[in-house]
MIPAZA-410772 format. One line per 8 residues: number of its first residue (from 1); their letters; for each residue y, x, z of N, C-alpha, C, CB. Coordinates in steps of 0.02 Angstrom, whole numbers, plus 50000, padded with zeros to 5 digits. Each point is the difference from the previous one (the first is absolute). Last residue first. Glycine has a CB too. Layout:
<pts>
NUM	a	Y/X/Z/Y/X/Z/Y/X/Z/Y/X/Z; ...
</pts>
This chain:
<pts>
307	agpvgltk	54834/56529/54362/50008/49934/49983/50007/50015/49903/50071/49947/50147; 49899/50209/50016/49946/50015/49970/49993/49921/49970/49947/50113/50080; 50201/49915/50133/49983/50037/49974/49943/49994/49972/50063/50043/50054; 50122/49802/49982/49939/50008/50037/49975/50062/49956/49973/49867/50047; 50245/49971/49958/49976/50081/50010/49958/50035/50020/50066/49992/50003; 49999/49758/49945/50006/50027/50082/50000/50075/50002/49934/49900/50048; 50073/50014/49739/50050/49941/50040/50003/50051/50061/49958/49854/49961; 49829/50179/49927/50047/50039/49968/50090/49980/50035/49895/50000/49874
299	aaerirvs	49928/49864/50168/49993/50078/50039/50036/50041/49979/49901/49995/50017; 50104/49803/49892/50020/49990/50072/49985/50071/50032/49971/49864/50005; 49953/50087/49789/50070/49997/50005/50025/50007/50064/49997/49936/49911; 49767/50092/50055/50031/50041/49977/50085/49986/50028/49897/50013/49898; 49977/49813/50111/49998/50037/50052/50033/50067/49995/49904/49939/50021; 50072/49899/49805/50055/49987/50051/49983/50041/50074/50022/49870/49938; 49858/50194/49888/50039/49979/49981/50066/49984/50058/49903/49971/49910; 49849/49998/50117/50042/50064/49996/50058/50030/49997/49933/49990/49974
291	qspnaaia	49924/49809/50055/50056/49991/50002/50038/50049/50009/49971/49914/50022; 49770/50061/49900/50068/49957/49961/50071/49994/50031/49910/49930/49961; 49936/50207/50173/50004/50024/49944/50040/49943/49944/49887/50077/50041; 50076/49956/50221/50001/49941/49954/50038/50025/49929/50005/49908/50110; 49884/50222/50063/49966/49943/50007/50034/49939/49978/49947/50056/50085; 50098/50164/49884/49935/50010/49981/49981/49909/50013/49975/50160/50039; 50254/49903/49997/49974/50005/49934/49935/50006/49989/50090/50042/49982; 50009/49974/50238/49994/49931/49980/50002/49996/49910/50064/49961/50130
283	skyaasak	49879/50238/49987/49938/49930/50032/50036/49955/49952/49964/50009/50154; 50186/50161/49806/49928/50005/49976/49937/49952/50024/50043/50116/49993; 50177/49886/50112/50015/49986/49924/49939/50023/49961/50130/50018/50010; 49872/50027/50211/50020/49954/49998/49989/49967/49926/50067/50042/50099; 49925/50155/49948/49957/50017/50016/49998/49897/49977/49993/50157/50097; 50202/49960/49932/49973/50007/49923/49926/49981/50021/50084/50106/49935; 50048/49883/50227/50001/49958/49973/49976/50010/49905/50088/49970/50119; 49870/50185/50070/49978/49935/50016/50013/49951/49951/50014/50030/50107
275	gtegltmr	50096/50170/49892/49927/49984/49955/49944/49962/50031/50020/50106/49950; 50228/49918/50126/49983/49977/49896/49928/49991/50001/50089/50088/49923; 50045/49880/50285/49945/50019/49996/49967/49980/49925/50001/49996/50134; 50206/49953/49981/49995/50060/49969/49944/50026/50005/50096/50014/50010; 49980/49769/50045/49993/50039/50061/49978/50080/49989/49968/49883/50055; 50100/49951/49767/50049/49995/50055/49982/50048/50076/50021/49868/49941; 49813/50104/49883/50068/50039/49975/50073/50014/50041/49949/49946/49900; 49847/49891/50163/49989/50056/49976/50042/50072/50005/49952/49909/49941
267	srmliiwg	50101/49854/50034/49983/50024/50079/49975/50087/49994/49946/49856/50043; 50066/50036/49745/50052/50020/50006/49999/50013/50079/50049/49943/49889; 49743/49993/50033/50050/50068/49959/50058/50025/50021/49967/49959/49913; 49921/49836/50164/49978/50058/50025/50035/50082/49979/49895/49912/50004; 50168/49876/49903/50015/49992/50057/49975/50066/50048/49999/49869/49968; 49900/50111/49833/50085/49987/49978/50015/50014/50072/50018/49894/49892; 49775/50015/50114/49992/50072/49976/50070/50036/49969/49871/49963/49970; 50124/49796/50098/49960/50047/50056/50016/50068/49971/49894/49918/50036
259	qvnapdak	50127/49941/49809/50051/49989/50042/49986/50061/50055/50013/49861/49974; 49798/50081/49899/50046/50055/49949/50083/50006/50052/49934/49945/49842; 49829/49975/50222/50031/50004/50008/50061/50031/49975/49918/49969/50052; 49817/50020/49939/50067/49971/49949/50055/49974/50017/49932/49979/49944; 49899/50138/50210/50038/50045/49957/50042/49972/49936/49909/50076/50041; 49990/49876/50209/50047/49938/49945/50031/50052/49939/50057/49898/50114; 49817/50210/50069/49967/49927/50021/50018/49958/49949/50006/50009/50124; 50113/50179/49884/49935/50034/49977/49955/49949/49997/50019/50107/50047
251	lkdelgnv	50207/49845/50029/49976/50021/49937/49938/50017/49970/50086/50022/50020; 49965/49974/50209/50001/49934/49963/49986/50006/49938/50071/49960/50064; 49973/50253/50029/49925/49964/50034/49993/49924/49971/50011/50068/50126; 50205/50021/49854/49947/50037/49945/49931/49994/50019/50081/50087/49973; 50108/49808/50181/50010/49970/49926/49950/50041/49949/50137/49968/50023; 49864/50119/50199/49964/49937/50000/50004/49977/49925/50028/49967/50129; 50085/50222/49916/49919/50005/49987/49989/49968/49996/49967/50051/50029; 50258/49895/50016/49984/50035/49916/49928/50016/50007/50121/50067/49967
243	mgqvmeqq	49945/49893/50238/50001/49941/49971/49993/50018/49911/50079/49942/50117; 49923/50227/50045/49949/49934/50007/49986/49949/49969/50021/50022/50073; 50183/50135/49925/49936/50031/49957/49941/49948/50030/50040/50150/49990; 50153/49773/50087/50014/50004/49945/49941/50029/49944/50115/50004/50063; 49899/50031/50177/49981/49920/49984/50012/49977/49946/50017/49977/50091; 50035/50242/49984/49919/49996/50001/49974/49914/49973/49997/50104/50120; 50233/49962/49895/49965/50049/49944/49914/49984/49987/50094/50104/50044; 50037/49812/50157/50017/49972/49930/49971/50030/49940/50099/49973/50049
235	qgpplssa	49890/50145/50148/49950/49920/50010/50031/49962/49916/50009/49969/50186; 50101/50235/49856/49945/50032/49991/49957/49928/49992/50024/50130/50068; 50198/49861/49989/49994/50022/49939/49941/49997/49979/50080/50059/50012; 49950/49776/50205/50004/50038/49967/50003/50051/49943/49992/49945/50069; 50046/49809/49967/49932/50032/50019/50041/50072/49990/49878/49909/49955; 50234/49876/50006/49988/50015/50076/49959/50066/50016/50001/49872/50016; 50045/50030/49742/50069/50063/50051/49990/50003/50068/50103/49970/49934; 49729/49894/49956/49987/50049/49947/50073/50053/50056/49945/49910/49833
227	aqmqarnp	50043/49871/50226/49924/50017/50020/49987/50078/49976/49953/49865/49982; 50236/50006/49951/50010/50022/50077/49923/50020/50019/50112/49912/50036; 49877/50011/49758/50065/50058/50007/50020/50013/50051/50039/49976/49922; 49812/49846/50051/49973/50042/49986/50047/50078/49971/49911/49886/49988; 50176/49887/50118/49949/50048/50034/49971/50053/49984/49985/49926/50028; 50159/49948/49837/50037/50045/50040/49948/50023/50056/50120/49940/49974; 49805/50025/49783/50024/49955/50034/50014/50056/50055/49941/49880/49956; 50040/50216/49794/49959/49965/50070/50043/49969/50047/49916/50084/49999
219	gpiaatai	50164/49938/49727/49991/50016/50066/49950/50004/50045/50077/49968/49978; 49904/50019/49750/50028/49970/50067/50005/50018/50080/49967/49932/49923; 50007/50230/49847/49975/49934/50052/50031/49983/50038/49920/50019/50000; 50137/50095/49746/50013/50000/50062/49971/49942/50052/50095/50060/49945; 49810/50063/49824/50048/49955/50029/50019/49984/50076/49963/49963/49900; 49888/50180/49941/50078/50034/50026/50034/49945/50040/50023/50078/49890; 49761/49899/49999/49997/50074/50059/50078/50015/50008/49875/50074/49952; 50081/49705/49923/49968/50003/50073/50007/50057/50028/49922/49930/49976
211	dvphasat	50166/50054/49822/50032/49978/50041/49976/49980/50056/50049/49986/49924; 49848/50148/49910/50053/50019/50042/50039/49986/50041/49986/50026/49943; 49829/49859/49938/49990/50046/50055/50053/50045/50025/49896/49994/49958; 50146/49752/49926/49977/50061/49994/49988/50046/50049/50042/49979/49918; 49869/49792/50121/50073/50028/49993/50007/50050/49975/50026/49961/50075; 49763/49883/49997/50061/50011/49917/50069/50039/50006/49967/49875/49963; 49938/50047/50230/49951/50072/49965/50005/49979/49944/49910/50039/50073; 50206/49833/50047/50021/50054/50001/49946/50048/49979/50080/49962/50078
203	sevsalrk	49968/49774/49815/49959/50050/50055/50008/50063/50000/49924/49936/49998; 50185/49810/49988/50017/50066/49982/49952/50035/50017/50104/49990/50009; 49878/49767/49988/50038/50042/50072/49976/50076/49954/49973/49907/50159; 49967/49878/49727/50061/50006/49977/50025/50060/50079/50019/49846/49907; 49747/50120/50052/50033/50025/49944/50068/50001/49997/49914/49969/49954; 49965/49917/50208/50008/50097/50019/50022/50012/49940/49900/50046/50079; 50103/49723/49924/50048/50029/50052/49998/50087/49998/49976/49883/50082; 49862/50012/49763/50066/49988/49973/50069/50030/50075/49930/49869/49902
195	avdiknia	49833/50104/50144/49988/50047/49941/50083/50015/49977/49863/49943/49954; 50015/49918/50225/50074/50052/50014/50020/50037/49957/49979/50012/50093; 49868/49740/49933/50015/50041/49974/50054/50054/50026/49953/49918/49930; 49821/49977/50205/50077/49989/50003/50020/50036/49964/50016/49972/50092; 49772/49997/49993/50022/49956/49935/50064/49984/50004/49902/49950/49986; 49974/50195/50164/50044/49908/50044/50037/49986/49934/50047/50021/50160; 49841/50187/49812/49949/49976/50046/50025/49926/50037/49963/50136/50019; 50178/50016/49844/49936/49983/49944/49955/49937/50058/49981/50160/49918
187	gaqqitrr	50206/49941/50187/50006/49940/49938/49948/49963/49962/50083/50062/49986; 49939/50130/50156/50002/49944/50043/50022/49938/49952/50031/50077/50111; 49930/50117/49807/49926/50008/50026/50018/49901/50038/49963/50195/50040; 50214/49926/49840/49984/49968/49978/49923/49979/50017/50098/50037/49935; 50076/50040/50206/50009/49946/49980/49967/49981/49937/50091/50014/50063; 49841/50183/50055/49992/49968/50025/50023/49917/49966/49997/50113/50084; 50053/50081/49797/49906/49982/49989/49996/49951/50057/49934/50129/49961; 50297/49957/50033/49989/49973/49931/49935/49952/50009/50053/50111/49934
179	ldsewpag	49976/50038/50260/50046/49962/50007/50006/49945/49915/50059/50110/50108; 49861/50114/49900/49952/49957/50038/50019/49939/50010/49965/50083/50049; 50153/50067/49822/49964/49969/49963/49944/49976/50057/50034/50068/49881; 50170/49999/50194/50008/49958/49966/49944/49972/49960/50100/50045/50013; 49930/50120/50170/49955/49958/50037/50017/49921/49928/50017/50067/50181; 50102/50162/49837/49929/50023/49971/49953/49930/50014/50012/50148/50032; 50240/49891/49897/49971/49981/50069/49912/49985/49970/50138/49931/50070; 50064/50111/49777/49963/50061/50011/49934/49984/50039/50111/50068/50001
171	pptdalla	50137/49801/49993/49954/50032/49961/49960/50043/49991/50051/49965/49984; 49990/49815/50205/50025/50076/49959/49976/50025/49972/50038/50025/50048; 49939/49728/50016/49966/50065/50013/50024/50028/49952/49903/49980/50051; 50140/49804/49994/50054/50035/50027/49975/50055/49996/50049/49930/50067; 49837/49912/49827/50078/50007/49966/50027/50043/50048/50023/49882/49944; 49778/50069/50117/50000/50049/49959/50055/49991/49966/49891/50015/49998; 50078/49860/50160/49997/50070/50023/50007/50028/49954/49943/49998/50077; 50050/49788/49904/50073/50001/50021/49980/50083/50016/50053/49856/50058
163	fwddiagq	49751/50051/49840/50050/50028/49948/50063/49989/50049/49940/49966/49869; 49902/49989/50297/50003/50046/49942/50033/50038/49959/49955/49947/50014; 50059/49836/50079/50026/50061/50055/49990/50056/49968/49972/49952/50106; 49951/49866/49775/50062/50000/49995/50038/50079/50039/49981/49849/49994; 49782/50105/50026/50019/50030/49943/50060/49988/49992/49908/49999/49957; 50034/49869/50210/49969/50099/50034/50029/50021/49924/49842/50009/50095; 50192/49773/49904/50033/50026/50041/49990/50067/50017/50007/49900/50025; 49829/49967/49835/50061/50027/49987/50057/50039/50052/49969/49909/49923
155	hdgtldkr	49836/50033/50175/49974/50056/49946/50090/50004/49953/49818/49955/49981; 50090/49936/50244/50060/49988/49962/50003/50074/49953/50070/49912/50104; 49748/50066/50061/49998/49958/49962/50062/49988/49941/49927/49967/50100; 50011/50183/50096/50016/49925/50011/50028/49950/49959/50009/50045/50086; 49953/50191/49841/49917/50000/50052/50033/49913/50036/49955/50189/50057; 50236/49889/49814/49924/49989/49948/49932/49990/50041/50051/50088/49906; 50164/49953/50212/50008/49951/49986/49913/50009/49928/50182/49978/50053; 49848/50193/50085/49968/49950/50023/50003/49942/49973/50009/50051/50077
147	valfyrar	50074/50115/49807/49936/50011/50031/49980/49953/50022/50015/50089/50021; 50186/49958/49972/49977/49959/49938/49948/49985/49998/50056/50037/49947; 50045/50083/50214/49993/49962/50042/49986/49934/49921/50085/50067/50145; 49895/50178/49821/49944/49970/50056/50031/49930/50007/49964/50115/50079; 50177/50005/49796/49949/50009/49979/49934/49927/50020/50056/50146/50008; 50148/49912/50096/50019/49960/49971/49925/49981/49942/50148/50044/50034; 49863/50130/50124/50016/49933/50020/50001/49950/49954/50057/50049/50074; 49952/50164/49853/49930/49999/50016/50002/49941/50032/49969/50117/50009
139	pdakdksi	50252/49961/49930/49936/49958/49930/49938/49999/50036/50041/50055/49875; 50218/49900/50212/49942/50067/50019/49950/49940/49949/50018/50084/50169; 50185/49832/49859/49988/50026/49940/49919/50045/50023/50157/50007/49950; 49990/49887/50228/49979/49949/49953/49967/50027/49933/50093/49930/50050; 49931/50180/50201/50040/50006/49933/49932/49962/49947/50094/50139/50031; 49903/49808/50198/50053/50048/50003/50032/50039/49948/49949/50001/50088; 49913/49820/49931/50050/49963/50017/50032/50073/50018/49957/49864/50038; 49836/50160/49853/50048/49969/49961/50069/49989/50030/49905/49950/49951
131	atefatva	49926/50121/50188/50021/50065/49954/50053/49966/49944/49870/50076/50011; 50005/49781/50126/50043/50029/50047/50038/50058/49956/49919/49969/50112; 49922/49902/49792/50030/49979/50014/50064/50019/50024/49908/49961/49992; 49895/50151/49996/50018/49993/49926/50072/49951/50009/49856/50008/49940; 50000/50036/50265/50055/50053/49996/50022/49975/49916/49944/50122/50097; 49954/49714/49957/50045/49988/50052/50037/50079/49975/49925/49906/50114; 49881/50053/49773/50045/49937/49975/50066/50008/50050/49890/49908/49960; 49920/50214/50124/50012/50041/49937/50060/49951/49975/49867/50059/49968
123	dkpmpdhe	50031/49846/50211/50044/50046/50006/50035/50064/49943/49936/49957/50105; 49885/49863/49875/50061/49979/50028/50042/50034/50005/49956/49946/50042; 49873/50135/49771/49986/49973/50058/50065/49973/50022/49903/50073/50024; 49995/49944/49758/50061/49992/50003/49996/49992/50072/50035/49957/49886; 49757/50047/50013/50038/50036/49970/50066/50017/50006/49928/49968/49954; 49832/50019/50214/50064/49957/49969/50053/50039/49956/49992/49930/50107; 49822/50183/49979/49974/49910/49970/50053/49981/49978/49920/49952/50079; 50107/50261/50003/49911/50004/49963/49998/49947/49942/49928/50024/50124
115	samviaeg	50289/50115/49949/49980/49935/50028/49937/49999/49945/50128/49932/50053; 50033/50232/49939/49943/50020/50039/49951/49942/50037/50079/50101/50015; 50124/49919/49808/49927/50039/50005/49956/49985/50042/50046/50078/49971; 50143/49820/50078/49956/49953/49937/49953/50034/49997/50073/49954/49927; 50062/50158/50226/50001/49941/50020/49917/49960/49930/50186/50011/50062; 49976/50147/49888/49929/50044/50022/49988/49938/50051/50021/50159/49992; 50176/49788/49903/49932/49989/49942/49946/50060/50027/50082/49960/49872; 50101/49960/50266/49960/49947/49982/49963/50014/49930/50080/49924/50069
107	lsswlvaq	50038/50243/50041/49960/49981/50044/49945/49942/49988/50095/50044/50057; 50083/50054/49786/49952/50045/50005/49937/49966/50057/50101/50107/49968; 50099/49779/50007/49972/49993/49966/49937/50041/49980/50098/49951/49992; 50049/50078/50181/49967/49932/50020/49961/50002/49930/50096/49923/50088; 50036/50265/49904/49939/50009/50063/49979/49939/50009/50043/50092/50067; 50140/49911/49801/49948/50016/49955/49941/50010/50047/50076/50051/49906; 50122/49876/50172/49959/49958/49949/49940/50033/49979/50099/49953/49958; 50058/50078/50264/49986/50038/49934/49948/49963/49965/50028/50113/50046
99	gpaldtak	50071/49844/50184/50028/49989/49939/49990/50016/49952/50048/49992/50043; 49843/50067/50152/50006/49922/49981/50015/49990/49943/50029/49971/50091; 49893/50238/50008/50049/50014/49986/50003/49889/49955/49998/50206/49997; 49838/49887/50201/50056/50041/49995/50059/49984/49954/49919/50076/50029; 49890/49814/49974/50025/49980/50050/50079/50029/49994/49875/49991/50064; 49992/50060/49754/50051/49928/49990/50018/49985/50072/49937/49938/49890; 49922/50227/50095/50055/50017/49946/50053/49948/50039/49924/50032/49866; 49836/49953/50186/50044/50030/50051/50074/50008/49973/49897/50061/50049
91	ryanaadg	49957/49827/49825/50007/49973/50037/50058/50019/50065/49887/49976/49939; 49994/50151/49876/50062/49959/49981/50018/49958/50057/49971/49997/49880; 49850/50108/50154/50051/50046/50001/50058/49975/49979/49928/50077/49988; 49878/49804/50009/50028/50023/50078/50054/50047/49979/49885/49997/50078; 50006/49932/49718/50055/49961/50049/50019/49995/50057/49978/49961/49945; 49878/50203/49935/50074/49996/49980/50049/49947/50055/49951/50019/49861; 49806/49996/50184/50043/50063/50030/50061/49979/49976/49920/50102/49999; 49950/49764/49922/49995/49972/50043/50049/50049/50043/49882/49936/49972
83	yrgadfya	50048/50119/49783/50062/49955/50009/50019/49972/50086/49962/49957/49863; 49929/50273/50015/49996/49970/50066/50042/49950/50020/49964/50094/50023; 50009/50026/49754/49953/49944/50003/49989/49980/50062/49950/50032/49910; 50173/50150/50024/49949/50014/50006/49957/49960/50014/50043/50074/50014; 50193/49909/49951/49965/50023/49944/49944/50016/49994/50075/50021/49987; 50036/49869/50206/49982/49944/49946/49949/50022/49926/50130/49951/50045; 49958/50197/50159/49919/49961/50005/50009/49965/49930/49974/49966/50150; 50219/50153/49860/49950/50042/49999/49933/49959/50010/50080/50093/50040
75	wglkqwge	50103/49803/50006/49997/50014/49906/49934/50052/49985/50155/49999/49980; 49920/49942/50236/49979/49934/49964/49984/50004/49953/50051/49952/50038; 50038/50253/50064/49931/49977/50019/49975/49928/49978/50021/50074/50096; 50213/49966/49876/49957/50060/49932/49923/49983/50033/50103/50138/49972; 50055/49740/50148/49995/49965/49917/49966/50063/49987/50115/49915/49955; 49918/50145/50243/49947/49931/50018/50003/49976/49917/50036/49947/50154; 50124/50217/49894/49925/50020/49997/49948/49983/49984/50033/50024/50051; 50206/49899/49962/49956/50024/49911/49933/50033/50040/50125/50054/49890
67	vddpkgkl	49994/49867/50289/50000/49947/49949/49942/50028/49952/50135/49960/50008; 49864/50134/50217/50019/50029/49973/49971/49929/49905/50002/50156/50124; 49970/49857/50136/50049/49954/49960/50019/50035/49951/50042/49938/50083; 49772/50171/50077/49993/49940/49959/50063/49937/49974/49888/50032/50065; 50042/50225/49975/50075/49987/49951/49988/49930/50008/50021/50100/49898; 49792/50046/50182/50058/50006/50022/50087/49979/49985/49903/50067/50016; 49882/49858/49901/49990/50024/50058/50058/50000/50026/49913/50056/49977; 50073/49967/49786/50032/49938/50051/49993/49965/50050/50012/49997/49934
59	maelgaid	49900/50210/49940/50085/49998/50013/50001/49950/50038/50052/50038/49898; 49732/49967/50044/50042/50046/50059/50057/50009/50012/49936/50045/49989; 50009/49829/49833/49947/49965/50051/50036/50045/50069/49859/49974/49910; 50181/50096/49874/50024/49948/50020/50001/49992/50057/49980/49967/49922; 49881/50176/49986/50047/50037/50021/50049/49931/50020/49977/50127/49921; 49834/49810/50012/49997/50030/50064/50030/50022/50017/49941/50007/49999; 50076/49909/49788/49988/49976/50043/49990/50018/50071/49980/49964/49910; 50025/50166/49892/50058/49968/50023/50006/49943/50054/50018/50035/49893
51	aprqkdpl	49780/50083/50060/50039/50037/50024/50071/49970/50019/49929/50078/49940; 49905/49817/49917/50001/49987/50093/50043/50034/50051/49891/49987/49980; 50083/49941/49738/50050/50031/50054/49993/49985/50062/50072/50001/49929; 49796/49931/49889/50009/49938/50057/50051/50028/50034/49883/49952/50021; 50000/50089/49730/50019/50031/50036/50042/49965/50042/49975/50080/49932; 49944/49814/49898/49919/50027/50028/50030/50022/50090/49929/50076/49847; 50223/49723/50021/49984/50082/49968/49947/50035/50061/50145/50024/49931; 49853/49708/50005/50065/50057/50031/49967/50065/49991/50058/49926/50102
43	tseaaiaa	49896/49800/49814/49964/50059/50000/50057/50052/50017/49905/49959/49912; 50126/49807/50036/50009/50016/50068/49962/50070/50006/50009/49871/50042; 49969/50020/49759/50083/50013/50013/50008/50023/50054/50040/49920/49944; 49743/50010/50013/50010/50052/49979/50082/50021/49975/49870/49981/49979; 50037/49835/50142/49960/50072/50029/50023/50070/49961/49885/49923/50025; 50195/49851/49904/50024/50013/50062/49978/50070/50036/50003/49872/50003; 49868/50046/49808/50077/50008/49985/50036/50015/50058/49997/49923/49912; 49805/49973/50115/49991/50071/49975/50057/50038/49960/49886/49961/49998
35	pdakrlai	50106/49818/50089/50031/50024/50070/49960/50075/49976/50010/49874/50116; 50122/49919/49781/49959/50047/49990/49995/50058/50031/50007/49953/49923; 50091/49801/50126/49988/50030/49928/49931/50032/49979/50118/50022/50011; 50041/49980/50202/49945/49925/49992/49976/50023/49939/50061/49885/50053; 50074/50270/49980/49946/50009/50082/49971/49930/49947/50075/50050/50176; 50139/50032/49737/49919/49987/49928/49947/49986/50071/50014/50126/49855; 50204/49927/50225/50013/49927/49964/49917/49981/49960/50162/50029/49969; 49882/50190/50151/49992/49921/50038/49985/49933/49987/50061/50049/50033
27	kygvasva	50000/50184/49839/49939/49969/50010/49993/49954/50042/49968/50082/49972; 50226/50038/49958/49989/49941/49979/49916/49980/50016/50106/50020/49908; 50100/50108/50208/49919/50015/49969/49995/49919/49963/49925/50100/50118; 50337/50063/49955/49934/49952/49981/49950/50009/49970/50058/49945/50001; 50078/50236/50122/50032/49947/50002/49966/49913/49981/50085/50110/49978; 49858/50147/50011/49959/49955/50024/50032/49934/50018/49936/50094/50034; 50204/50056/49828/49923/50015/49984/49950/49963/50039/50032/50110/49972; 50210/49916/50044/49978/49932/49977/49928/50016/49998/50104/49956/49929
19	vlaalili	50023/50227/50160/49979/49942/50035/49972/49926/49969/50083/50062/50068; 49985/50138/49824/49936/49996/49997/49985/49949/50064/49983/50124/49938; 50250/49922/49979/49947/49993/49914/49918/49983/50033/50077/50125/49903; 50099/49920/50246/50015/49929/49967/49951/50000/49945/50129/49989/50026; 49883/50211/50079/49978/49938/50069/50004/49937/49971/50053/50057/50104; 50035/50141/49761/49930/50021/50006/49963/49935/50037/50032/50139/50010; 50195/49870/50008/50004/50000/49928/49907/49973/50002/50123/50121/49955; 49963/49967/50258/50027/49934/49998/49965/49983/49923/50129/50015/50085
11	iqplklkq	49886/50199/49965/49919/49956/50042/50014/49953/49978/49965/50034/50109; 50193/50085/49782/49961/50010/49994/49930/49950/50033/50086/50101/49976; 50105/49903/50120/50041/49971/49958/49937/50004/49951/50138/50032/50033; 49865/50096/50163/49981/49941/50028/50003/49953/49925/50052/50023/50143; 49896/50247/49821/50062/49952/50012/49980/49912/50032/50061/50083/49882; 49753/50166/50062/50022/49902/50002/50054/50002/50050/49872/49929/49986; 50024/50315/49931/50028/49967/50070/50019/49914/49960/50073/50141/50080; 49739/50010/49788/50083/49988/50023/50010/49971/50043/50033/49998/49921
3	rlm	49722/50029/50014/50064/50085/49983/50063/49971/50015/49949/50070/49885; 49850/49844/50266/50034/49966/49959/50037/50065/49950/50014/49882/50095; 49757/50141/50051/50073/49997/50020/50015/49978/49919/50026/50105/50118
</pts>
């Protein structure tokens, strides 16, 4: 149970920070070069939340037209590594709400992850292209369409598209370091010099921790706001709580993501979970001792106990 009752603006603020966590995954671009690296990057948390999945499945039997329910079920399946089931859930969601880009790009990613042989199935490409037709800024669709270029031999075009996405990446976005790594790997594999271009794009990771901790995060898109506002207050908070817990799980698998820890601390403080914010602070310091000053300054700015 949350310690305080959130208002919609607070929910939107947290969603804006957390929705990007799963928006970009660079592992697909590396598939042809290093299968072992793919396996390592694809590691999921051990906890698969069967109770959450079962509850959503039961709820949707009685409410088969619940778009947000199908979206949440798709997310739960994806988080559990059940990519085929995730794709089916997202297909239901896109049937019910065909104008929402985030549903189409989520569908495309699930199809890609479910495919055992084809790294970019045609129906995934169709889903990504549909997402772009609804929202040309959708980061997940932009990323994977660039992956498609790379897979078809247009390595320079893919790198150019990834640089364009990097230029549009908001400060503190958890995917920035992975996107930079994608560009570096693709450049190295295809003997394309990217070092100067990467250096010319200022890294948000070097931003002052206070700026990251307190900066106004770009707002979510209309579909995300509608999804949050259309839910009853209790479900709004449940959705946010699930996203915050999901970020914490991802950080356990990738504890070097300092920006992710800062976003987690801020989210916990917004939720009124000061004890969990303090625990996140300690975990961040333990996992990243060389970044302790940066983490501590951010935690102090956020008012995290013990910082």
